C-alpha positions as CSV (number, residue, x, y, z in Angstrom):
1,X,0.0,0.0,0.0
2,X,1.5,3.4,-1.0
3,X,2.5,5.8,1.8
4,X,0.2,8.7,2.6
5,X,2.9,10.9,4.1
6,X,3.6,12.9,0.9
7,X,-0.1,13.6,0.5
8,X,-0.4,14.7,4.1
9,X,2.5,17.1,3.6
10,X,0.9,18.6,0.5
11,X,-2.4,19.0,2.4
12,X,-0.6,20.8,5.2
13,X,1.1,23.1,2.8
14,X,-2.2,23.8,1.0
15,X,-3.9,24.6,4.3
16,X,-1.2,27.0,5.4
17,X,-1.3,28.7,2.0
18,X,-5.1,29.0,2.2
19,X,-4.9,30.5,5.7
20,X,-2.2,32.9,4.7
21,X,-4.2,34.0,1.6
22,X,-7.3,34.5,3.7
23,X,-5.4,36.7,6.2
24,X,-3.9,38.7,3.4
25,X,-7.4,39.2,1.8
26,X,-8.8,40.4,5.1
27,X,-6.0,42.8,5.5
28,X,-6.4,44.1,2.0
29,X,-10.1,44.6,2.7
30,X,-9.1,46.6,5.8
31,X,-6.8,48.7,3.7
32,X,-9.6,49.6,1.3
33,X,-12.0,50.4,4.1
34,X,-9.4,52.7,5.8
35,X,-8.7,54.3,2.5
36,X,-12.4,55.0,2.1
37,X,-12.4,56.9,5.4
38,X,-9.2,58.8,4.5
39,X,-10.8,59.8,1.2
40,X,-14.0,61.0,2.8
41,X,-12.1,63.1,5.4
42,X,-9.9,64.6,2.7
43,X,-13.0,65.7,0.7
44,X,-15.1,67.5,3.3
45,X,-18.0,69.4,1.7
46,X,-18.6,73.0,1.9
47,X,-22.0,74.5,1.0
48,X,-23.9,72.2,-1.3
49,X,-22.6,69.2,-3.2
50,X,-23.1,67.1,-0.1
51,X,-23.1,63.3,-0.5
52,X,-25.9,61.2,0.9
53,X,-28.6,58.8,-0.4
54,X,-32.3,59.2,-1.0
55,X,-34.8,56.7,0.3
56,X,-38.1,55.9,-1.3
57,X,-39.9,58.6,0.7
58,X,-37.7,61.2,-0.9
59,X,-35.8,61.9,2.4
60,X,-32.1,62.5,2.0
61,X,-30.1,60.6,4.6
62,X,-26.4,61.5,5.5
63,X,-23.6,59.1,5.0
64,X,-22.7,59.0,8.7
65,X,-24.2,60.0,12.0
66,X,-24.2,63.4,13.7
67,X,-20.8,64.9,14.3
68,X,-19.2,63.2,11.3
69,X,-18.2,65.6,8.5
70,X,-20.2,65.9,5.3
71,X,-18.5,64.7,2.2
72,X,-18.4,66.1,-1.4
73,X,-20.9,64.2,-3.6
74,X,-18.6,64.1,-6.6
75,X,-15.7,62.8,-4.5
76,X,-17.8,59.9,-3.3
77,X,-18.8,59.1,-6.8
78,X,-15.3,59.0,-8.1
79,X,-14.0,56.7,-5.2
80,X,-16.8,54.2,-5.4
81,X,-16.8,54.1,-9.2
82,X,-13.0,53.3,-9.2
83,X,-13.9,50.3,-7.0
84,X,-16.7,49.1,-9.2
85,X,-19.5,49.9,-6.7
86,X,-23.0,51.1,-7.4
87,X,-24.0,54.5,-6.1
88,X,-26.2,53.2,-3.3
89,X,-23.8,50.4,-2.2
90,X,-20.8,52.6,-2.4
91,X,-22.4,55.4,-0.5
92,X,-23.2,53.0,2.3
93,X,-19.6,51.7,2.2
94,X,-18.0,55.1,2.6
95,X,-20.6,56.1,5.2
96,X,-19.8,53.1,7.3
97,X,-16.0,53.8,7.1
98,X,-16.5,57.4,8.0
99,X,-18.9,56.4,10.9
100,X,-16.4,54.0,12.4
101,X,-13.4,56.3,12.0
102,X,-15.0,59.4,13.5
103,X,-17.7,58.2,15.9
104,X,-16.5,54.8,17.0
105,X,-12.8,55.4,17.8
106,X,-12.4,52.2,20.0
107,X,-13.9,50.0,17.4
108,X,-11.8,51.7,14.7
109,X,-8.6,51.2,16.7
110,X,-9.3,47.5,16.9
111,X,-9.8,47.4,13.1
112,X,-6.5,49.2,12.5
113,X,-4.7,46.6,14.7
114,X,-6.2,43.8,12.7
115,X,-8.4,42.5,15.5
116,X,-11.6,43.1,13.7
117,X,-12.7,42.4,10.1
118,X,-14.5,44.9,8.0
119,X,-17.7,43.0,8.1
120,X,-17.7,43.0,11.9
121,X,-17.3,46.8,11.9
122,X,-19.9,47.4,9.3
123,X,-22.6,45.4,11.1
124,X,-22.0,47.8,14.1
125,X,-22.1,51.0,12.0
126,X,-25.3,50.0,10.3
127,X,-27.0,50.4,13.7
128,X,-25.0,53.4,15.1
129,X,-25.4,55.8,12.2
130,X,-28.9,56.9,13.2
131,X,-27.8,57.5,16.8
132,X,-26.8,60.8,18.4
133,X,-23.2,61.5,19.1
134,X,-23.7,60.7,22.8
135,X,-25.5,57.4,22.0
136,X,-22.8,56.3,19.5
137,X,-20.0,57.1,22.0
138,X,-21.9,55.0,24.6
139,X,-22.2,52.1,22.2
140,X,-18.5,52.3,21.3
141,X,-17.5,52.2,24.9
142,X,-19.7,49.2,25.6
143,X,-19.2,47.1,22.5
144,X,-15.6,47.6,21.3
145,X,-14.0,45.0,23.5
146,X,-16.5,42.3,22.4
147,X,-17.1,43.4,18.8
148,X,-15.3,40.3,17.5
149,X,-17.8,37.9,19.1
150,X,-21.1,39.8,19.6
151,X,-24.2,38.9,17.5
152,X,-26.2,41.2,15.3
153,X,-29.1,41.0,17.6
154,X,-27.0,42.0,20.6
155,X,-25.6,44.9,18.7
156,X,-29.2,46.1,17.9
157,X,-30.2,45.7,21.5
158,X,-27.2,47.7,22.8
159,X,-27.9,50.5,20.3
160,X,-31.6,50.6,21.2
161,X,-30.7,50.9,24.9
162,X,-28.1,53.6,24.2
163,X,-30.6,55.6,22.2
164,X,-33.3,55.3,24.8
165,X,-30.8,56.4,27.5
166,X,-29.4,59.4,25.7
167,X,-32.2,60.7,23.4
168,X,-35.5,58.8,24.0
169,X,-37.6,61.2,21.9
170,X,-35.5,61.1,18.7
171,X,-36.5,57.9,16.7
172,X,-37.5,59.3,13.3
173,X,-34.1,59.0,11.6
174,X,-33.5,55.6,13.1
175,X,-36.9,54.4,11.8
176,X,-36.0,55.7,8.3
177,X,-32.7,53.8,8.4
178,X,-34.4,50.6,9.5
179,X,-36.9,50.9,6.8
180,X,-34.1,50.9,4.2
181,X,-33.4,47.3,5.0
182,X,-36.7,46.3,3.4
183,X,-36.6,45.9,-0.4
184,X,-38.3,44.1,-3.3
185,X,-36.1,43.8,-6.3
186,X,-37.1,42.4,-9.8
187,X,-34.0,42.1,-11.9
188,X,-35.5,42.8,-15.3
189,X,-32.2,44.0,-16.7
190,X,-30.8,40.4,-16.3
191,X,-33.5,38.5,-18.2
192,X,-32.3,35.1,-19.3
193,X,-32.8,33.8,-22.8
194,X,-35.7,31.7,-21.6
195,X,-37.5,34.8,-20.4
196,X,-36.9,34.3,-16.6
197,X,-35.7,36.9,-14.1
198,X,-34.5,36.8,-10.5
199,X,-36.7,38.3,-7.8
200,X,-35.4,39.0,-4.3
201,X,-36.9,40.7,-1.3
202,X,-36.6,41.5,2.4
203,X,-40.1,42.1,3.8
204,X,-41.7,42.6,7.2
205,X,-42.6,39.1,8.6
206,X,-46.4,39.8,8.4
207,X,-46.1,40.9,4.7
208,X,-44.0,38.0,3.9
209,X,-46.4,35.6,5.5
210,X,-49.4,37.1,3.6
211,X,-47.4,36.8,0.3
212,X,-46.5,33.2,1.0
213,X,-50.2,32.3,1.8
214,X,-51.4,34.0,-1.4
215,X,-48.8,32.3,-3.6
216,X,-49.3,28.9,-2.0
217,X,-53.1,29.1,-2.4
218,X,-52.8,30.1,-6.1
219,X,-50.3,27.3,-6.7
220,X,-52.7,24.8,-5.1
221,X,-55.5,26.1,-7.3
222,X,-53.4,25.6,-10.4
223,X,-52.8,22.0,-9.4
224,X,-56.6,21.4,-8.8
225,X,-57.3,23.0,-12.2
226,X,-55.2,20.4,-13.9
227,X,-51.7,21.7,-14.0
228,X,-49.1,18.9,-14.0
229,X,-46.2,21.2,-13.5
230,X,-43.9,21.1,-10.4
231,X,-44.7,23.0,-7.3
232,X,-41.8,25.4,-8.0
233,X,-43.1,26.3,-11.5
234,X,-46.7,26.7,-10.2
235,X,-45.5,29.0,-7.5
236,X,-43.6,31.1,-10.0
237,X,-46.7,31.4,-12.2
238,X,-48.8,32.2,-9.2
239,X,-46.7,35.3,-8.5
240,X,-47.4,36.7,-11.9
241,X,-51.1,35.9,-11.6
242,X,-51.2,37.6,-8.2
243,X,-49.7,40.7,-9.7
244,X,-52.5,40.8,-12.4
245,X,-55.2,40.0,-9.9
246,X,-56.1,36.7,-11.7
247,X,-58.0,33.7,-10.5
248,X,-57.7,30.2,-11.8
249,X,-60.3,28.5,-14.0
250,X,-59.9,25.0,-15.3
251,X,-59.9,24.3,-19.1
252,X,-61.1,21.0,-20.7
253,X,-57.6,20.5,-22.0
254,X,-56.3,20.7,-18.4
255,X,-54.5,24.0,-18.9
256,X,-55.3,26.6,-16.2
257,X,-56.1,30.1,-17.4
258,X,-57.0,33.4,-15.8
259,X,-60.6,34.2,-14.9
260,X,-62.4,36.7,-17.1
261,X,-62.6,40.2,-15.7
262,X,-59.1,40.2,-14.1
263,X,-58.3,43.5,-12.5
264,X,-55.0,44.0,-14.4
265,X,-53.7,42.8,-17.8
266,X,-50.3,42.1,-19.2
267,X,-48.9,44.5,-21.8
268,X,-45.8,43.7,-23.9
269,X,-43.9,46.1,-26.1
270,X,-41.7,44.1,-28.5
271,X,-38.9,45.4,-30.6
272,X,-37.5,43.6,-33.6
273,X,-33.7,43.7,-34.1
274,X,-31.8,42.5,-37.1
275,X,-28.2,41.6,-36.7
276,X,-25.7,39.3,-38.4
277,X,-26.3,36.6,-35.8
278,X,-30.1,36.8,-36.3
279,X,-29.8,36.7,-40.1
280,X,-27.3,33.8,-40.1
281,X,-29.2,31.9,-37.4
282,X,-26.2,31.9,-35.1
283,X,-28.5,32.8,-32.2
284,X,-31.7,31.3,-33.5
285,X,-34.8,33.4,-33.6
286,X,-34.6,36.3,-31.1
287,X,-36.6,39.3,-30.0
288,X,-36.5,41.8,-27.2
289,X,-39.2,43.0,-24.8
290,X,-39.4,46.5,-23.5
291,X,-39.0,45.1,-20.0
292,X,-35.9,43.2,-20.8
293,X,-32.4,44.3,-21.8
294,X,-31.5,40.8,-23.0
295,X,-32.4,38.8,-26.1
296,X,-35.3,36.4,-25.7
297,X,-36.3,33.3,-27.6
298,X,-39.2,33.7,-30.0
299,X,-40.9,30.7,-28.4
300,X,-40.8,32.5,-25.1
301,X,-42.4,35.6,-26.6
302,X,-45.1,33.4,-28.2
303,X,-46.0,31.9,-24.8
304,X,-46.2,35.3,-23.2
305,X,-48.4,36.7,-26.0
306,X,-50.9,33.7,-25.8
307,X,-51.6,34.4,-22.1
308,X,-55.2,35.5,-21.6
309,X,-55.5,39.3,-21.1
310,X,-52.3,40.2,-22.9
311,X,-52.1,43.1,-25.2
312,X,-49.1,43.4,-27.5
313,X,-47.5,46.4,-29.2
314,X,-44.9,45.5,-31.9
315,X,-42.6,48.4,-32.7
316,X,-41.0,48.8,-36.2
317,X,-37.5,47.9,-36.9
318,X,-35.1,50.7,-35.7
319,X,-31.5,50.5,-36.7
320,X,-29.6,51.4,-33.6
321,X,-26.3,51.9,-35.5
322,X,-27.7,54.4,-38.0
323,X,-26.6,58.0,-37.7
324,X,-29.4,60.5,-37.3
325,X,-29.1,64.3,-37.2
326,X,-31.2,67.3,-36.1
327,X,-30.4,71.0,-36.4
328,X,-32.1,71.8,-33.1
329,X,-30.8,71.3,-29.5
330,X,-34.0,69.4,-28.6
331,X,-33.6,65.6,-29.2
332,X,-36.4,64.3,-31.6
333,X,-38.5,61.4,-30.3
334,X,-37.2,58.9,-32.8
335,X,-33.5,59.7,-32.0
336,X,-34.2,59.5,-28.2
337,X,-35.9,56.1,-28.8
338,X,-32.8,55.0,-30.8
339,X,-30.3,55.8,-28.1
340,X,-32.5,54.1,-25.5
341,X,-32.6,50.9,-27.5
342,X,-28.9,51.2,-28.2
343,X,-27.6,51.8,-24.7
344,X,-30.4,50.4,-22.5
345,X,-29.1,52.1,-19.3
346,X,-27.3,55.3,-18.1
347,X,-23.8,54.9,-19.7
348,X,-21.9,56.1,-16.6
349,X,-19.6,53.4,-15.3
350,X,-21.5,50.7,-13.3
351,X,-24.8,52.6,-13.4
352,X,-27.8,50.5,-14.2
353,X,-30.6,53.1,-14.2
354,X,-32.9,52.4,-17.2
355,X,-32.2,54.7,-20.2
356,X,-35.9,55.6,-20.6
357,X,-35.7,57.5,-17.3
358,X,-32.4,59.3,-18.2
359,X,-31.5,62.6,-19.9
360,X,-30.3,62.5,-23.5
361,X,-26.9,64.1,-23.0
362,X,-24.9,65.8,-25.7
363,X,-21.4,64.2,-25.3
364,X,-19.8,67.2,-26.9
365,X,-21.9,70.2,-25.6
366,X,-24.3,71.7,-28.1
367,X,-23.2,75.2,-27.1
368,X,-19.6,74.3,-27.9
369,X,-20.4,73.0,-31.4
370,X,-21.6,69.5,-30.6
371,X,-24.3,68.2,-32.8
372,X,-27.6,66.7,-32.0
373,X,-26.9,63.4,-33.6
374,X,-27.0,59.7,-32.7
375,X,-23.2,59.4,-32.1
376,X,-23.1,62.5,-29.9
377,X,-26.0,61.5,-27.6
378,X,-26.0,59.1,-24.7
379,X,-28.4,58.5,-21.8
380,X,-27.2,59.8,-18.4
381,X,-29.2,59.7,-15.2
382,X,-29.6,63.1,-13.5
383,X,-26.9,62.5,-10.9
384,X,-24.2,61.3,-13.4
385,X,-25.3,64.0,-15.9
386,X,-24.5,66.6,-13.2
387,X,-21.1,64.9,-12.5
388,X,-20.2,65.0,-16.2
389,X,-21.3,68.6,-16.5
390,X,-19.8,70.1,-13.3
391,X,-17.3,67.7,-11.7
392,X,-14.7,66.9,-14.3
393,X,-15.9,63.5,-15.6
394,X,-15.3,63.0,-19.3
395,X,-16.3,60.4,-21.9
396,X,-16.3,59.8,-25.6
397,X,-17.6,57.1,-28.0
398,X,-15.0,54.4,-28.6
399,X,-15.4,54.8,-32.4
400,X,-17.9,54.9,-35.2
401,X,-17.6,51.2,-35.7
402,X,-18.5,50.6,-32.0
403,X,-21.9,52.2,-31.3
404,X,-22.9,52.1,-27.7
405,X,-19.3,51.8,-26.4
406,X,-17.9,54.6,-24.3
407,X,-14.5,55.5,-22.8
408,X,-14.7,57.3,-19.5
409,X,-12.1,59.2,-17.5
410,X,-12.6,60.3,-13.9
411,X,-11.3,63.6,-12.5
412,X,-8.3,61.8,-11.1
413,X,-7.5,59.9,-14.3
414,X,-9.1,56.5,-13.7
415,X,-10.3,55.1,-17.1
416,X,-13.3,52.9,-17.8
417,X,-14.8,51.2,-20.8
418,X,-18.6,51.1,-20.7
419,X,-20.8,49.1,-23.1
420,X,-24.2,47.3,-23.0
421,X,-22.7,44.4,-21.2
422,X,-21.2,46.4,-18.3
423,X,-18.1,48.3,-17.2
424,X,-14.4,47.4,-17.5
425,X,-11.7,49.2,-15.5
426,X,-9.0,49.9,-18.1
427,X,-6.0,51.1,-16.1
428,X,-4.9,52.6,-12.8
429,X,-5.0,56.4,-12.3
430,X,-2.6,58.5,-14.3
431,X,0.0,60.4,-12.2
432,X,-1.4,63.6,-10.7
433,X,-4.7,63.0,-12.5
434,X,-3.1,63.9,-15.8
């Protein structure tokens, strides 16, 4: 029988290497987090241009708690874009770093020493940001020594006690922060070729229980109506039926359908795109729905259109690569539709805001001689339009043979390539932002 000793030695070496790599990764994450705090403190805002984030109610919340400095909005955007973060996630990240550095000095000191991981610090800052300076200091004093082993529930309880002890009447901001943990996301921009999308949510327990009961009941009705599909498929279909207010009726063929008089109907807007792949059959028959920024199989579209209560609008062929011009500053509707279909989203690095809700921006300003033309227009959401106009961000089309591809440069020289598939970091910053 062959000896196992050489194998054991290799296992031991691999284990040590994995542990060393993990420790190095944790330290690298600390370094980024510390750099985020340093960047924020180096870019304290004056009047206006203050970074924060807006919740669904329209309220603007600060990055960190009372006593922490306000940070320039354009500086936050540049830092988080260089790291490939979305605006919301990146704002949270910098806010947590600033919160820990300024308002939780004991916790921050343990992070600097390597005694705490970034995730351990961030789960504390999530709860301390809404607190007053006095309450945050009290939490820091009570929690720092045990931050490496304390649970999320214990953190929340300590923060609640500190808040009640120091400012019992000030709960509005905290409630707004807590509400932000709830979400319901439908990832239409990541539609698969089979027409499916991911849905994820964090709900209040009573709401989640009501949703579960409703979907379970509809899935059971589908089964009783004759559906032979699996429970998972029936639950997925039930969610769509619930959204349209449909009830289940059995058909003689055993295929369930919606009851007549449903309170809501499905509307599909379809666009036909011709491409080399479509003509040669390399991708098979494809189409695109208004709700999707991904190609869909024709068979999927047929099934959608055959659903009871569905109305369909088929838009004419629109060549997204064609060059269109206007003598006026205002963008004609057909040209706006063209850039929406070409770019799908705001073309700022990593932004995924749908193009239909964006401004049609003149890449070369109209007042400086830029034309109102397909190649000189791109969708930018209002925030990133403002950064491009006032804060030193620059971009240009990659070339006439690459419609929908843009090269971006940040104020400090970080370069990106943005196309319909996403964003690519091209190179590190140029020296001195040159």
